[in-house]
N, C-alpha and C positions, 0 to 999 in steps of 0.2 A: 562268703560263696567261695571266694578264689580256694578257699582250703578245702571247701568240699569237691570243688572241681578236683584237686591236685589226689587228693584221697578218691576217687571213683578213678584216676586216671592209672595211681598205682595198682588200685587193685583188681583194674581190669587188667593188668600188665604181672602181674603179679602171677594170676590166677593162666594164664597165656604159658609164662614160664614152669611152672608147678603143671600143666597137662604135658608142657614137653617132656619134662622130669618122668610124669608116669608111660607115657609114650613110651619114653627110650631105657624101661625099667620093664615094663611088662606090653609093650609092644601089641602084636595085632589085635589081640584083647582091647586095650584102652579104645582102637581106633573102633570096632564092633561096636563101644558102649556108646560111641560118638554118633555112627548112623542107626543103634536102634535107638537115639533121644531126638533124630530130627523126625519131621513127616515129609517124604518126600512129598509134589505136584501138591500142596496145599489147598489149589482151586479156588481162590479166590478167600479163603475165610480167612479173616486179619486175624484172627486168634493166633489160629497155625502158624502163620507168616511170624507175628510176633515172638513166637514159640524159637520160631528157626532163626529170626535174629538175632534173638537174646541167647541163643546157646552157641552159635557163630560169632557175638562178640566174645565171648567170656572163654573160648577152647577150640575157635576154631582155623588159628594163623598151625596152633601143631600139629588139628587133624591136617589141614592142607601138606604141612610136610610132611606126616606120618606114611599120607597116599602116594606123596612122588617118591616115597623110596621105598615102598611096601615089596616092592619086586627084585630086590635085591636081597643076597645071603645078609644071614645074621650079622657078621661081621662088620662087612660096609652098609647096611642097616643105621647099626648104632652110630660108625665114623659119621655117616653123613647127619646124621638126627642131630649129632654133639655140633656138625659144622652149621645145620641150622640156627641152631641153639646160640648160637655163640653171635650168628646176623642177627638174631632178633635179640638178642641182649643188646646190644650196640643198638641198634636201629634204635630198640623200646627207651635208653640214656638220652640218644640225641634225639628226640621228639619228644620228650621229659623235659628234659631241657629246656628246650625251646619253649614248649606251651609255658612252662614256668615262665620262663625269661620274660613271657606276656603278659603272665599274670601277675608277675611281682610288678613291673610298669602300672599296671590296672590298678593296684594297691597306692600305688607311691603318687598318683594323679588324682 
């Protein structure tokens, strides 16, 4: 069971990283695609809220970073996105290693 948690974490974190790369290469086009995939104001419908949550889980951090730097010129946008991607990689590795440590403690118990 703990291996499944590790695989799910790796899958989510690499998907976020891949979307960072897509936003880095394609820019505003990928941001627009994310905005097309979410439903604004789902009005209490649990299915629509689930779709928004699922989409945000897999590509939400990269979208947030892309929107945050969207008002800069082309070069600065790429530099800032690269900085956000590096911070994301550091945070992801730290998060994964911490959770993996606790999962290994559970396995050995």
